[in-house]
FIMI-760377 format. One record per residue: residue number from 1; x, y, z of N, C-alpha, C in turn; residue in one letter. Coordinates in steps of 0.1 Angstrom, whole numbers, padded with zeros to 4 digits. Example, Ala and Ser with C-alpha at 12.3 -4.5 7.8 and 13.67 -1.06 7.14 Angstrom:
residues 2
[r 1,[0132,-0057,0078],[0123,-0045,0078],[0132,-0033,0078],a]
[r 2,[0128,-0022,0071],[0137,-0011,0071],[0129,0000,0079],s]
//
This chain:
residues 208
[r 1,[-0709,0420,0099],[-0715,0412,0109],[-0728,0405,0104],m]
[r 2,[-0729,0392,0106],[-0740,0385,0102],[-0753,0387,0110],s]
[r 3,[-0764,0387,0104],[-0777,0389,0111],[-0787,0379,0106],k]
[r 4,[-0790,0369,0115],[-0799,0359,0112],[-0813,0362,0116],h]
[r 5,[-0822,0360,0107],[-0837,0362,0110],[-0844,0350,0105],v]
[r 6,[-0854,0346,0113],[-0863,0334,0109],[-0877,0339,0105],h]
[r 7,[-0883,0332,0095],[-0897,0335,0092],[-0904,0322,0089],i]
[r 8,[-0916,0321,0095],[-0924,0309,0094],[-0936,0311,0084],l]
[r 9,[-0936,0303,0074],[-0948,0303,0065],[-0957,0293,0071],g]
[r 10,[-0967,0289,0063],[-0978,0281,0069],[-0979,0267,0062],n]
[r 11,[-0969,0263,0055],[-0968,0249,0050],[-0964,0239,0060],g]
[r 12,[-0965,0227,0056],[-0962,0216,0066],[-0948,0216,0071],k]
[r 13,[-0938,0221,0063],[-0924,0221,0067],[-0921,0232,0077],s]
[r 14,[-0931,0240,0081],[-0929,0250,0092],[-0924,0243,0105],a]
[r 15,[-0928,0230,0106],[-0924,0223,0118],[-0909,0222,0120],a]
[r 16,[-0902,0223,0109],[-0887,0222,0110],[-0881,0233,0118],m]
[r 17,[-0889,0244,0120],[-0884,0255,0129],[-0881,0250,0143],y]
[r 18,[-0890,0242,0148],[-0888,0237,0162],[-0877,0226,0162],s]
[r 19,[-0874,0220,0151],[-0863,0210,0151],[-0849,0216,0149],k]
[r 20,[-0848,0229,0146],[-0835,0236,0144],[-0831,0240,0158],n]
[r 21,[-0822,0232,0164],[-0818,0234,0178],[-0807,0245,0179],e]
[r 22,[-0801,0249,0168],[-0790,0258,0168],[-0794,0272,0164],n]
[r 23,[-0807,0275,0163],[-0812,0288,0158],[-0809,0299,0168],k]
[r 24,[-0805,0310,0162],[-0804,0323,0169],[-0810,0334,0161],t]
[r 25,[-0813,0345,0167],[-0819,0356,0160],[-0834,0356,0161],g]
[r 26,[-0841,0367,0158],[-0855,0368,0159],[-0863,0360,0149],p]
[r 27,[-0876,0357,0153],[-0884,0350,0144],[-0897,0358,0141],v]
[r 28,[-0902,0357,0129],[-0914,0364,0125],[-0924,0354,0119],y]
[r 29,[-0937,0356,0120],[-0946,0346,0115],[-0955,0353,0105],t]
[r 30,[-0963,0345,0097],[-0972,0349,0087],[-0986,0345,0091],c]
[r 31,[-0995,0355,0092],[-1009,0352,0096],[-1009,0345,0110],n]
[r 32,[-1015,0333,0111],[-1014,0326,0123],[-1005,0313,0120],l]
[r 33,[-0994,0311,0128],[-0986,0300,0125],[-0992,0287,0129],p]
[r 34,[-0987,0276,0124],[-0994,0263,0127],[-0992,0258,0142],p]
[r 35,[-0984,0265,0149],[-0982,0262,0163],[-0978,0275,0170],f]
[r 36,[-0979,0275,0184],[-0976,0287,0191],[-0961,0291,0190],s]
[r 37,[-0959,0304,0187],[-0945,0309,0187],[-0945,0321,0196],v]
[r 38,[-0945,0319,0209],[-0946,0331,0218],[-0934,0341,0217],p]
[r 39,[-0923,0336,0211],[-0911,0344,0210],[-0911,0353,0197],e]
[r 40,[-0922,0352,0189],[-0922,0359,0176],[-0921,0374,0179],a]
[r 41,[-0913,0381,0171],[-0912,0395,0171],[-0924,0402,0166],k]
[r 42,[-0930,0397,0155],[-0942,0403,0149],[-0948,0393,0139],a]
[r 43,[-0960,0395,0135],[-0967,0387,0125],[-0970,0396,0113],t]
[r 44,[-0967,0390,0101],[-0970,0397,0089],[-0984,0394,0084],f]
[r 45,[-0992,0404,0079],[-1005,0401,0074],[-1007,0411,0062],m]
[r 46,[-1014,0405,0051],[-1015,0413,0039],[-1029,0413,0033],v]
[r 47,[-1038,0405,0038],[-1051,0402,0032],[-1063,0409,0038],d]
[r 48,[-1072,0413,0030],[-1085,0418,0035],[-1092,0407,0043],f]
[r 49,[-1092,0395,0039],[-1100,0385,0046],[-1095,0382,0060],k]
[r 50,[-1082,0384,0062],[-1076,0383,0076],[-1082,0394,0084],m]
[r 51,[-1082,0406,0079],[-1087,0418,0086],[-1102,0416,0089],m]
[r 52,[-1109,0411,0079],[-1124,0409,0081],[-1126,0399,0092],k]
[r 53,[-1118,0388,0092],[-1120,0378,0102],[-1117,0383,0116],s]
[r 54,[-1106,0391,0117],[-1103,0397,0130],[-1114,0406,0135],i]
[r 55,[-1119,0414,0125],[-1130,0424,0128],[-1142,0416,0134],t]
[r 56,[-1145,0405,0127],[-1157,0397,0131],[-1155,0390,0144],e]
[r 57,[-1142,0388,0148],[-1139,0381,0160],[-1137,0366,0158],g]
[r 58,[-1137,0361,0146],[-1135,0347,0143],[-1121,0342,0144],s]
[r 59,[-1112,0352,0143],[-1097,0350,0144],[-1091,0360,0153],v]
[r 60,[-1082,0355,0161],[-1075,0364,0170],[-1060,0362,0168],r]
[r 61,[-1053,0373,0164],[-1039,0373,0162],[-1031,0380,0173],v]
[r 62,[-1025,0373,0181],[-1018,0380,0193],[-1005,0387,0188],p]
[r 63,[-0999,0395,0197],[-0986,0401,0195],[-0986,0413,0186],g]
[r 64,[-0975,0416,0180],[-0972,0428,0172],[-0975,0424,0158],t]
[r 65,[-0981,0434,0150],[-0984,0432,0136],[-0976,0441,0127],w]
[r 66,[-0972,0436,0115],[-0967,0444,0105],[-0976,0442,0093],i]
[r 67,[-0982,0452,0088],[-0993,0451,0078],[-0990,0457,0065],l]
[r 68,[-0996,0451,0054],[-0994,0456,0041],[-1004,0466,0036],g]
[r 69,[-1004,0467,0023],[-1013,0478,0017],[-1028,0476,0019],f]
[r 70,[-1032,0463,0017],[-1047,0461,0019],[-1051,0462,0033],r]
[r 71,[-1044,0457,0043],[-1048,0460,0057],[-1048,0475,0060],p]
[r 72,[-1039,0482,0054],[-1039,0497,0056],[-1052,0503,0051],k]
[r 73,[-1056,0498,0039],[-1069,0503,0034],[-1080,0499,0043],k]
[r 74,[-1079,0487,0049],[-1090,0483,0058],[-1091,0492,0070],w]
[r 75,[-1080,0496,0076],[-1080,0505,0087],[-1086,0519,0083],t]
[r 76,[-1084,0523,0071],[-1089,0536,0066],[-1104,0535,0065],e]
[r 77,[-1109,0523,0060],[-1123,0521,0058],[-1131,0518,0071],m]
[r 78,[-1123,0513,0081],[-1129,0509,0094],[-1121,0516,0105],h]
[r 79,[-1124,0528,0108],[-1116,0536,0119],[-1117,0529,0132],p]
[r 80,[-1129,0523,0135],[-1130,0517,0148],[-1121,0505,0150],a]
[r 81,[-1119,0498,0139],[-1109,0487,0139],[-1095,0492,0142],f]
[r 82,[-1091,0503,0135],[-1078,0508,0138],[-1076,0513,0152],y]
[r 83,[-1086,0520,0157],[-1086,0524,0171],[-1084,0513,0181],m]
[r 84,[-1091,0502,0178],[-1090,0490,0187],[-1076,0483,0186],k]
[r 85,[-1071,0482,0174],[-1059,0474,0172],[-1046,0482,0170],y]
[r 86,[-1047,0495,0170],[-1035,0503,0168],[-1023,0500,0177],a]
[r 87,[-1026,0496,0190],[-1014,0493,0199],[-1007,0481,0194],p]
[r 88,[-1013,0472,0186],[-1006,0460,0181],[-0999,0463,0168],q]
[r 89,[-1003,0473,0161],[-0997,0476,0148],[-0984,0483,0149],i]
[r 90,[-0973,0477,0145],[-0960,0483,0146],[-0958,0492,0134],k]
[r 91,[-0962,0488,0122],[-0960,0496,0110],[-0968,0491,0098],e]
[r 92,[-0969,0499,0088],[-0974,0495,0075],[-0962,0495,0065],f]
[r 93,[-0960,0483,0059],[-0950,0482,0049],[-0956,0482,0035],y]
[r 94,[-0954,0492,0027],[-0962,0494,0015],[-0954,0492,0002],l]
[r 95,[-0941,0487,0004],[-0933,0485,-0008],[-0938,0474,-0017],t]
[r 96,[-0939,0477,-0030],[-0943,0467,-0040],[-0932,0467,-0050],l]
[r 97,[-0923,0456,-0050],[-0912,0456,-0060],[-0917,0457,-0074],p]
[r 98,[-0908,0462,-0082],[-0912,0465,-0096],[-0915,0452,-0104],s]
[r 99,[-0910,0441,-0099],[-0912,0428,-0106],[-0925,0421,-0102],y]
[r 100,[-0933,0428,-0093],[-0946,0422,-0089],[-0957,0430,-0095],v]
[r 101,[-0967,0423,-0102],[-0977,0430,-0109],[-0986,0438,-0100],n]
[r 102,[-0990,0433,-0089],[-0999,0439,-0080],[-0998,0433,-0066],n]
[r 103,[-1005,0439,-0057],[-1004,0435,-0043],[-1010,0421,-0041],y]
[r 104,[-1020,0417,-0050],[-1025,0404,-0049],[-1015,0393,-0051],t]
[r 105,[-1005,0395,-0060],[-0995,0386,-0063],[-0984,0386,-0053],d]
[r 106,[-0984,0395,-0044],[-0974,0397,-0033],[-0979,0391,-0020],f]
[r 107,[-0978,0378,-0019],[-0984,0371,-0008],[-0977,0374,0005],n]
[r 108,[-0983,0368,0016],[-0978,0371,0029],[-0963,0367,0031],c]
[r 109,[-0960,0355,0026],[-0946,0351,0026],[-0936,0360,0019],g]
[r 110,[-0940,0363,0007],[-0932,0373,-0001],[-0930,0386,0007],h]
[r 111,[-0941,0391,0012],[-0941,0404,0019],[-0932,0403,0031],f]
[r 112,[-0933,0393,0039],[-0925,0392,0051],[-0910,0390,0048],g]
[r 113,[-0907,0382,0038],[-0893,0379,0034],[-0887,0392,0029],t]
[r 114,[-0894,0399,0020],[-0889,0411,0015],[-0887,0422,0026],h]
[r 115,[-0896,0422,0035],[-0894,0432,0046],[-0881,0429,0054],y]
[r 116,[-0879,0416,0057],[-0867,0412,0064],[-0854,0415,0057],i]
[r 117,[-0855,0412,0044],[-0843,0415,0035],[-0840,0429,0033],a]
[r 118,[-0851,0437,0031],[-0850,0451,0027],[-0849,0460,0039],n]
[r 119,[-0858,0458,0048],[-0860,0468,0060],[-0850,0464,0071],k]
[r 120,[-0849,0451,0074],[-0840,0446,0085],[-0826,0444,0080],l]
[r 121,[-0824,0442,0067],[-0811,0440,0060],[-0804,0428,0067],q]
[r 122,[-0812,0417,0068],[-0806,0404,0073],[-0796,0399,0063],a]
[r 123,[-0786,0393,0069],[-0776,0386,0060],[-0780,0372,0058],t]
[r 124,[-0788,0366,0067],[-0793,0352,0066],[-0807,0351,0070],d]
[r 125,[-0816,0347,0060],[-0830,0345,0063],[-0833,0331,0063],i]
[r 126,[-0838,0325,0074],[-0842,0311,0075],[-0857,0310,0073],h]
[r 127,[-0861,0302,0063],[-0875,0302,0058],[-0880,0288,0060],m]
[r 128,[-0891,0287,0068],[-0897,0274,0071],[-0912,0275,0066],y]
[r 129,[-0917,0264,0060],[-0931,0263,0056],[-0935,0270,0043],g]
[r 130,[-0925,0272,0035],[-0927,0277,0021],[-0927,0266,0011],f]
[r 131,[-0936,0257,0013],[-0936,0244,0006],[-0939,0246,-0009],d]
[r 132,[-0946,0256,-0013],[-0949,0258,-0027],[-0937,0260,-0036],s]
[r 133,[-0926,0263,-0030],[-0913,0264,-0037],[-0908,0250,-0042],l]
[r 134,[-0914,0240,-0035],[-0908,0226,-0038],[-0919,0216,-0043],f]
[r 135,[-0932,0220,-0042],[-0942,0211,-0046],[-0955,0218,-0050],e]
[r 136,[-0964,0211,-0055],[-0976,0216,-0061],[-0987,0219,-0050],f]
[r 137,[-0985,0213,-0038],[-0995,0214,-0027],[-0994,0228,-0021],d]
[r 138,[-1005,0235,-0021],[-1005,0248,-0015],[-1013,0248,-0002],l]
[r 139,[-1015,0237,0004],[-1022,0236,0016],[-1015,0244,0027],t]
[r 140,[-1023,0252,0034],[-1017,0260,0045],[-1026,0259,0057],s]
[r 141,[-1019,0260,0069],[-1027,0259,0081],[-1037,0271,0082],c]
[r 142,[-1035,0281,0075],[-1045,0292,0074],[-1058,0287,0069],t]
[r 143,[-1058,0277,0061],[-1070,0271,0055],[-1080,0266,0066],d]
[r 144,[-1074,0264,0078],[-1083,0259,0089],[-1093,0269,0094],l]
[r 145,[-1089,0282,0092],[-1098,0292,0097],[-1103,0302,0086],f]
[r 146,[-1096,0302,0075],[-1100,0310,0063],[-1102,0302,0051],l]
[r 147,[-1114,0302,0045],[-1116,0293,0034],[-1108,0298,0022],s]
[r 148,[-1102,0289,0014],[-1094,0292,0003],[-1097,0282,-0008],s]
[r 149,[-1096,0287,-0021],[-1098,0278,-0032],[-1085,0270,-0035],d]
[r 150,[-1085,0257,-0032],[-1073,0249,-0034],[-1076,0239,-0046],r]
[r 151,[-1084,0243,-0055],[-1087,0235,-0067],[-1075,0235,-0076],g]
[r 152,[-1074,0226,-0085],[-1062,0225,-0094],[-1060,0237,-0102],t]
[r 153,[-1070,0242,-0108],[-1069,0254,-0116],[-1064,0266,-0109],n]
[r 154,[-1069,0268,-0097],[-1064,0280,-0089],[-1050,0278,-0084],n]
[r 155,[-1047,0265,-0080],[-1033,0263,-0076],[-1023,0265,-0087],n]
[r 156,[-1027,0261,-0099],[-1018,0264,-0111],[-1016,0279,-0113],v]
[r 157,[-1027,0286,-0112],[-1026,0301,-0113],[-1017,0307,-0102],r]
[r 158,[-1019,0303,-0090],[-1012,0309,-0079],[-0997,0306,-0080],l]
[r 159,[-0994,0293,-0083],[-0980,0289,-0084],[-0973,0297,-0095],i]
[r 160,[-0981,0298,-0106],[-0975,0306,-0117],[-0972,0320,-0114],g]
[r 161,[-0980,0326,-0105],[-0978,0340,-0101],[-0967,0341,-0090],n]
[r 162,[-0967,0331,-0080],[-0959,0332,-0068],[-0944,0329,-0071],w]
[r 163,[-0942,0318,-0078],[-0928,0313,-0079],[-0919,0323,-0086],r]
[r 164,[-0923,0330,-0097],[-0914,0341,-0102],[-0911,0352,-0092],p]
[r 165,[-0920,0355,-0084],[-0918,0365,-0074],[-0907,0361,-0064],v]
[r 166,[-0908,0348,-0060],[-0897,0343,-0051],[-0884,0344,-0058],w]
[r 167,[-0883,0340,-0070],[-0870,0340,-0077],[-0865,0354,-0077],y]
[r 168,[-0873,0364,-0080],[-0869,0378,-0081],[-0865,0384,-0067],n]
[r 169,[-0872,0379,-0057],[-0868,0384,-0043],[-0854,0379,-0040],i]
[r 170,[-0851,0366,-0043],[-0838,0361,-0040],[-0827,0368,-0049],f]
[r 171,[-0831,0371,-0061],[-0822,0378,-0070],[-0819,0392,-0066],k]
[r 172,[-0830,0399,-0061],[-0828,0413,-0057],[-0818,0415,-0045],e]
[r 173,[-0817,0404,-0037],[-0808,0406,-0025],[-0797,0395,-0026],f]
[r 174,[-0787,0397,-0035],[-0777,0387,-0037],[-0767,0385,-0025],p]
[r 175,[-0767,0395,-0016],[-0758,0394,-0005],[-0765,0388,0008],n]
[r 176,[-0777,0384,0006],[-0785,0377,0016],[-0785,0363,0013],t]
[r 177,[-0782,0354,0022],[-0784,0340,0020],[-0798,0335,0025],t]
[r 178,[-0805,0329,0017],[-0819,0324,0020],[-0818,0309,0023],f]
[r 179,[-0820,0305,0035],[-0819,0291,0039],[-0834,0286,0039],h]
[r 180,[-0836,0277,0029],[-0850,0272,0027],[-0851,0258,0033],l]
[r 181,[-0859,0256,0043],[-0861,0244,0050],[-0873,0236,0044],y]
[r 182,[-0870,0224,0039],[-0881,0216,0034],[-0879,0201,0038],y]
[r 183,[-0890,0195,0042],[-0889,0182,0049],[-0888,0170,0040],h]
[r 184,[-0889,0171,0026],[-0889,0160,0018],[-0876,0159,0009],k]
[r 185,[-0873,0169,0002],[-0862,0169,-0008],[-0857,0183,-0010],h]
[r 186,[-0846,0184,-0019],[-0840,0196,-0022],[-0842,0201,-0036],d]
[r 187,[-0852,0196,-0042],[-0855,0199,-0057],[-0864,0211,-0057],k]
[r 188,[-0858,0223,-0057],[-0866,0235,-0057],[-0872,0237,-0071],i]
[r 189,[-0883,0243,-0072],[-0890,0244,-0085],[-0889,0258,-0092],k]
[r 190,[-0878,0265,-0088],[-0874,0278,-0095],[-0859,0276,-0098],i]
[r 191,[-0854,0284,-0108],[-0840,0283,-0110],[-0832,0286,-0098],p]
[r 192,[-0822,0278,-0095],[-0814,0280,-0083],[-0805,0292,-0084],n]
[r 193,[-0801,0297,-0073],[-0792,0309,-0073],[-0782,0306,-0062],l]
[r 194,[-0770,0313,-0063],[-0759,0310,-0054],[-0763,0313,-0039],p]
[r 195,[-0772,0322,-0037],[-0776,0326,-0023],[-0787,0318,-0018],n]
[r 196,[-0791,0307,-0024],[-0801,0298,-0019],[-0795,0286,-0013],i]
[r 197,[-0798,0283,0000],[-0793,0272,0007],[-0804,0263,0011],n]
[r 198,[-0806,0251,0006],[-0817,0242,0009],[-0813,0232,0020],i]
[r 199,[-0821,0231,0030],[-0819,0222,0042],[-0830,0213,0043],i]
[r 200,[-0828,0200,0042],[-0838,0190,0043],[-0838,0184,0057],t]
[r 201,[-0848,0176,0060],[-0850,0171,0073],[-0839,0162,0077],l]
[r 202,[-0833,0155,0068],[-0822,0145,0071],[-0809,0152,0074],k]
[r 203,[-0808,0164,0070],[-0795,0171,0073],[-0794,0177,0087],e]
[r 204,[-0782,0177,0092],[-0780,0184,0105],[-0776,0198,0102],k]
[r 205,[-0785,0207,0106],[-0782,0221,0103],[-0771,0227,0112],s]
[r 206,[-0761,0233,0105],[-0751,0240,0113],[-0753,0255,0112],s]
[r 207,[-0764,0260,0105],[-0766,0274,0104],[-0773,0279,0117],v]
[r 208,[-0773,0292,0118],[-0778,0298,0130],[-0793,0303,0128],q]
//
């Protein structure tokens, strides 16, 4: 039986989620999505700086949370934070695949996608807003409330770390189809695999 799950990254093509009129199944978000997604089952977060911003009150993340290794460390270092937000925390997902060097290289999109494939065992994962798989631009809506180095040198470093992780995630789950939505073209910047399905803005999606 097929199980469709949607995940929103924070790139510009995340907007394609709202244009998919045939979607079924739950949706998950990463950090704060670029638009309101009240139907989201949970939000994935993996960074210290997100936890710091929430603690300071400069960022508010509604709904249910699924947190990674570093947020777990933050809750251990800040018990008051954990007591305040424990009702929102569904679980901590601490899996680090063997092909990832460290938690820093396992970004929020990687984390959420791996969780959905591994923990939820989805047969079809619909991915919106993961533009770094298709282009050099790493601009994210998260940059609006969390400062990030988007200089050329840092972008080269991040893309060099991130793209191989994506390839290995797709390779790890050959029985899962990864539907990648991108608004410009279908020229993915990693080696293609049989379980990758690219959907551009011009195509009429028949997937769920």
